C-alpha positions in Angstrom: 93.5 101.6 130.4 94.6 103.0 133.8 94.0 106.6 132.8 90.5 105.9 131.5 89.7 103.8 134.5 90.7 106.6 136.9 88.6 109.1 135.0 85.6 106.9 134.9 85.8 105.6 138.4 83.3 102.9 139.5 80.7 104.3 137.1 79.7 102.4 134.1 80.4 104.0 130.7 78.7 103.4 127.4 78.8 99.9 126.0 81.6 100.9 123.6 83.6 102.5 126.3 83.2 99.5 128.6 84.4 97.2 125.8 87.4 99.3 124.9 88.3 99.7 128.6 87.9 96.0 129.3 90.0 95.0 126.3 92.8 97.5 127.3 92.8 96.4 130.9 93.3 92.7 129.9 96.6 93.7 128.5 97.7 95.5 131.6 99.7 94.5 134.6 99.1 93.8 138.3 95.4 93.9 139.1 94.4 95.4 135.7 93.5 92.1 133.9 91.1 91.2 136.8 89.5 94.6 136.5 89.2 94.1 132.8 87.5 90.8 133.3 85.1 92.4 135.7 84.2 95.1 133.3 83.6 92.7 130.5 81.3 90.5 132.6 79.4 93.6 133.7 79.0 94.6 130.1 77.7 91.2 129.1 75.1 91.3 131.9 74.0 94.9 131.3 73.8 94.7 127.5 73.5 90.9 126.9 72.1 91.2 123.3 74.5 93.7 122.0 77.4 92.9 119.5 79.7 94.3 122.2 78.5 91.6 124.6 79.3 88.9 122.1 82.8 90.4 121.7 83.2 90.6 125.5 82.3 86.8 125.7 84.9 86.1 123.0 87.6 88.0 124.9 86.8 86.2 128.1 86.9 82.9 126.3 90.5 83.6 125.4 91.7 84.2 128.9 94.6 81.9 129.9 94.3 78.8 132.0 91.4 76.7 133.2 90.2 79.6 135.5 88.7 81.1 132.4 85.9 78.5 132.7 84.7 80.1 135.9 84.5 83.4 134.1 82.5 81.9 131.3 80.1 80.3 133.7 79.1 83.8 134.9 78.0 85.0 131.5 74.3 85.3 130.7 72.8 82.0 129.3 72.5 83.1 125.7 76.2 84.1 125.6 77.2 80.8 127.1 75.8 79.2 124.0 78.0 81.2 121.6 80.7 79.6 119.5 83.8 81.1 121.4 82.5 80.0 124.8 81.5 76.5 123.6 84.8 76.1 121.8 86.7 77.0 124.9 84.7 74.5 127.0 85.4 71.9 124.4 89.1 72.6 124.5 89.1 72.2 128.3 87.2 68.9 127.9 83.8 70.1 129.2 81.9 69.3 126.0 82.3 67.2 122.8 84.6 69.0 120.3 82.9 67.3 117.4 79.6 68.9 118.3 81.1 72.4 118.4 82.8 71.9 115.0 79.6 70.5 113.5 77.5 73.4 114.8 79.8 76.3 113.9 82.0 75.0 111.0 82.7 78.5 109.7 83.2 80.4 113.0 86.8 81.4 113.8 86.4 79.9 117.2 85.9 76.5 115.6 88.9 77.0 113.4 91.0 77.7 116.4 89.6 74.8 118.4 90.3 72.4 115.6 93.9 73.5 115.3 94.7 73.6 119.0 93.3 70.1 119.5 95.2 68.8 116.5 98.4 70.5 117.6 98.1 68.8 121.0 97.8 65.4 119.3 100.7 66.1 116.9 103.0 67.0 119.7 102.1 63.8 121.5 102.7 61.9 118.2 99.1 60.7 118.3 98.9 60.7 114.5 95.6 58.9 114.0 93.8 61.2 116.5 95.4 64.3 114.9 94.3 63.2 111.4 90.8 62.5 112.6 90.5 66.1 114.0 92.0 67.6 110.8 89.5 65.9 108.6 86.4 67.3 110.2 86.4 70.8 108.8 86.5 71.2 105.0 89.4 73.2 103.7 87.0 74.7 101.1 85.3 76.6 104.0 88.5 77.9 105.5 90.6 81.0 104.7 93.7 80.0 102.7 96.3 80.3 105.5 94.2 78.0 107.7 93.4 75.6 104.8 97.0 75.1 103.9 98.0 74.6 107.5 95.3 71.9 107.8 96.3 70.2 104.6 100.0 70.2 105.5 99.5 68.6 108.9 97.0 66.2 107.6 99.6 65.0 105.1 102.2 65.0 107.8 100.1 62.7 110.1 99.2 60.5 107.2 102.8 60.0 106.2 103.6 59.0 109.8 100.8 56.5 109.6 102.3 55.0 106.5 99.7 56.5 104.1 102.3 58.0 101.7 100.0 58.3 98.8 97.3 60.2 100.8 100.0 62.4 102.3 101.3 63.4 98.9 97.8 64.0 97.6 97.1 66.5 100.4 100.4 68.3 100.0 99.6 68.6 96.3 96.2 70.0 97.2 97.9 72.5 99.4 100.2 73.7 96.6 97.3 74.2 94.2 95.7 76.5 96.7 98.9 78.5 97.7 102.5 77.5 96.8 103.8 80.4 98.9 104.3 80.9 102.6 105.6 78.6 105.3 103.4 75.7 104.4 104.1 76.0 100.7 107.8 75.7 101.5 107.4 72.8 103.8 105.1 71.0 101.4 107.6 71.1 98.5 110.3 70.0 100.9 108.2 67.0 102.0 107.5 66.2 98.4 111.2 66.4 97.5 110.7 69.3 95.1 112.5 72.2 96.8 114.0 73.6 93.6 115.6 76.0 94.0 116.1 75.6 97.8 115.4 78.3 100.3 118.3 80.8 100.3 119.6 82.6 103.4 123.2 83.2 102.3 124.2 85.3 99.3 124.1 83.4 96.0 125.9 84.9 93.0 123.6 82.9 90.7 120.5 84.5 92.1 118.7 87.3 90.3 119.2 90.8 91.9 116.5 92.2 94.0 113.9 93.7 91.7 111.3 96.4 92.6 107.7 95.4 93.2 105.6 94.7 90.1 102.9 97.3 89.4 99.4 95.8 89.7 96.0 97.3 88.8 94.0 98.3 91.8 90.9 96.3 90.7 88.5 98.2 92.9 85.7 98.0 90.3 85.3 101.8 90.5 86.4 103.4 87.2 87.5 106.8 88.7 89.5 105.2 91.5 91.1 102.6 89.2 92.0 105.4 86.7 93.7 107.5 89.4 95.7 104.5 90.5 96.6 103.7 86.9 97.8 107.3 86.4 100.1 106.9 89.4 98.2 109.3 91.6 97.9 107.3 94.8 97.3 110.2 97.1 94.3 111.4 94.9 93.1 107.8 94.8 93.3 107.6 98.6 91.4 110.8 99.1 88.7 109.6 96.7 88.4 106.4 98.6 88.1 108.2 102.0 85.5 110.6 100.5 83.4 107.6 99.4 83.6 105.6 102.6 83.7 108.3 105.2 84.6 106.8 108.6 83.4 103.3 107.8 86.0 100.6 108.5 86.1 97.9 105.8 85.3 94.4 107.1 84.9 92.2 103.9 88.0 91.0 102.1 87.5 93.0 98.9 87.3 96.5 100.5 90.1 95.5 102.9 92.4 94.7 100.0 91.5 97.9 98.2 92.1 100.0 101.3 95.2 98.2 102.2 96.8 98.7 98.8 95.8 102.4 98.8 97.5 102.8 102.1 100.6 101.2 100.7 100.4 103.6 97.8 100.6 106.6 100.1 103.5 105.1 102.1 101.5 103.6 105.0 102.8 100.0 105.0 102.1 99.7 108.8 98.3 99.8 108.4 98.3 98.7 104.7 99.9 95.3 105.4 97.8 94.8 108.5 94.6 95.2 106.4 95.9 92.9 103.7 96.6 90.3 106.3 93.1 90.7 107.7 91.7 90.3 104.2 93.6 87.1 103.7 92.3 85.7 107.0 88.7 86.5 106.0 88.8 85.4 102.3 87.3 81.9 102.4 88.2 79.5 99.6 90.7 81.8 97.8 93.0 79.8 95.5 95.9 80.5 93.3 95.8 82.3 90.7 92.9 84.4 92.1 94.9 85.1 95.2 98.2 85.9 93.4 97.7 89.7 93.4 97.0 89.7 97.1 100.1 87.6 97.7 102.2 90.1 95.7 100.8 93.0 97.7 101.6 91.2 100.9 105.3 91.0 99.9 106.3 94.4 98.6 110.0 95.3 98.0 110.7 98.3 100.2 114.1 99.9 100.8 115.4 97.6 98.1 118.8 99.3 97.5 119.4 99.6 101.3 118.7 96.0 102.0 120.6 94.8 98.9 123.7 96.7 100.1 123.5 95.6 103.7 122.9 92.0 102.6 125.8 92.0 100.2 128.2 93.3 102.9 127.0 90.6 105.3 127.0 87.7 102.8 123.2 87.3 103.0 120.4 87.0 100.5 118.6 90.4 100.4 115.2 88.6 100.6 116.2 87.5 104.1 116.2 91.1 105.2 112.9 91.8 103.5 111.4 88.8 105.2 112.5 89.9 108.6 111.7 93.5 108.2 108.1 92.7 107.0 107.5 90.8 110.2 109.4 93.1 112.5 108.3 96.5 111.4 106.2 96.2 108.3 108.9 98.4 106.7 108.2 101.3 109.1 111.6 102.8 110.0 110.4 104.8 113.0 108.6 102.0 114.9 109.8 100.9 118.4 108.7 97.9 120.4 107.7 97.9 124.1 111.0 96.0 124.8 113.0 98.8 123.2 113.8 97.3 119.8 114.0 100.0 117.1 113.7 100.4 113.3 113.2 98.3 110.2 114.8 95.2 111.7 114.0 96.0 115.3 117.5 96.1 116.6 118.0 96.5 120.3 120.3 99.4 121.3 122.6 97.1 123.3 122.9 94.7 120.4 123.6 97.6 118.1 126.3 98.9 120.3 128.0 95.5 120.5 127.9 95.1 116.7 129.0 98.7 116.0 131.7 98.7 118.7 130.3 102.0 120.0 127.1 103.4 121.5 124.3 103.8 118.9 121.5 106.3 119.6 117.8 105.6 119.1 117.7 108.2 116.3 120.6 106.5 114.5 118.7 103.2 114.7 115.8 104.8 113.0 118.0 105.4 110.0 117.2 102.6 107.5 120.8 102.3 106.2 122.4 101.8 109.7 119.6 99.7 110.9 119.8 97.4 107.9 123.6 97.1 108.2 123.5 96.2 111.9 120.5 93.8 111.5 122.2 92.1 108.7 125.4 91.7 110.7 123.4 90.1 113.5 121.6 87.7 111.2 124.9 86.7 109.6 126.4 86.1 113.1 123.4 83.9 114.0 123.6 82.0 110.7 127.2 81.2 111.3 126.5 80.2 114.9 123.8 77.8 113.8 125.7 76.5 110.7 123.1 77.8 108.3 120.1 76.2 110.0 117.1 78.5 109.0 114.9 77.4 112.0 117.5 78.1 114.6 118.7 81.3 113.0 115.2 82.9 112.8 114.0 81.7 116.2 117.2 83.2 117.7 116.6 86.6 116.1 113.3 86.7 118.0 114.0 84.8 121.3 117.8 85.1 121.5 120.4 82.3 121.0 120.5 81.4 124.6 116.9 80.4 124.8 117.1 78.6 121.4 120.1 76.6 122.5 117.9 75.0 125.2 115.3 73.9 122.6 117.7 71.9 120.4 116.8 68.2 120.2 116.8 65.4 117.6 113.3 66.4 116.3 114.9 69.5 114.7 116.8 67.4 112.1 114.1 64.9 111.1 110.9 66.8 111.8 111.7 70.5 112.0 108.0 71.4 111.5 107.2 69.6 114.7 110.1 71.2 116.4 108.7 74.7 115.6 105.3 73.7 117.0 107.0 72.7 120.3 108.7 76.1 120.8 107.5 77.1 124.3 107.2 80.8 123.4 104.0 81.3 121.3 105.4 84.6 119.9 108.6 82.9 118.7 106.6 79.9 117.3 104.5 82.3 115.1 107.5 84.5 114.3 109.6 81.6 112.9 106.8 80.5 110.6 106.0 84.0 109.5 109.6 85.0 108.6 110.5 81.7 106.9 107.2 81.9 105.0 108.0 85.5 104.0 111.4 84.4 102.8 110.0 81.6 100.7 107.3 83.9 99.2 109.7 86.6 98.2 112.0 84.1 96.5 109.1 82.2 94.8 107.1 85.2 93.7 110.1 86.4 91.7 110.4 83.2 89.7 107.0 81.6 89.5 103.3 82.2 89.6 100.7 79.5 90.1 
């Protein structure tokens, strides 16, 4: 952002340049976010009917704090009438939220508005108000991850209102759509059907970690599918690239094909990202149609490495898979801005403490050592928190010191609500993602739909 800005100076670039620059500056420090807002406002005024202007309005609508309303008021009139802007105004109480949801029921801005309003009411234990919000949008018109979230919390609120039969009905509806992930796990717990229970520690009765099951590509293109079937993923990838050129897939079906092809050539970093995008754009997908995608989203990578490290630390190997999927998407060379490195994103200082000696960054990029040290740290946290999965996983992300300050009676009786009250948005999402990964890995090995 800063480099591009210094090269461009006060001059206005192309609409695409202005959008990219504004987006980058919003993530910067010091005065850069303010400069990014200025650039995006300028873009919206100079090219008000362009797709880039609509995206600029969306980015501005996501700015933190009530001050964002002043930015939105400076947009051209047509852009002030778009779903993201109207949704933000509704969230801040400047317009009726029901009108926004009714006008844009299939816009992601409405989906986010519905959830944020419901979450506010849930945390305040305003069960009737939360249920009323959650009933407005039909789950049939939502992507599966959002539909199951809605159904879980609707059931949760109904149970608190004494509507046990309705609560169980909605949790059953959830499981028919997707028995996997965080909300699949919490639904079976609430229904009293968690069999077998979620495993974090090693269990001698559990089946050993098995490699990923081969699945047909299902692209609908005979030559492409044949190359995949003949175990020629690189040739299949080149065929796909030749067909599509530089076009970026947007719809769920091509996203799934491209994501799986990337996985086939060893690019889990981009492949898993595209599969997750597909899942969030696939409206109305239900089990068993979504089962192949769910399996592709939970590949077994570095299986022998994770199995050995888990056994040495007394952990279930799927716990290491679940953490690695979220931390690095199984990419051994990745490093975070904070300095965490490798498959399980181990900090050098933590690694040195666990190893009893300094550990170099190059060493942390080695899957075997990274898995060993990450497993040791997870085992330490698991012992510290006496096997509690929520505290253990939250601590791996935020640190045990922060998590200690979040402990309260809600954790025991309503752990789902405890997670939603975590003050760090990153940790809140992280806990749900990792625990959902863990449940999916364990369930996909023993059950289908």
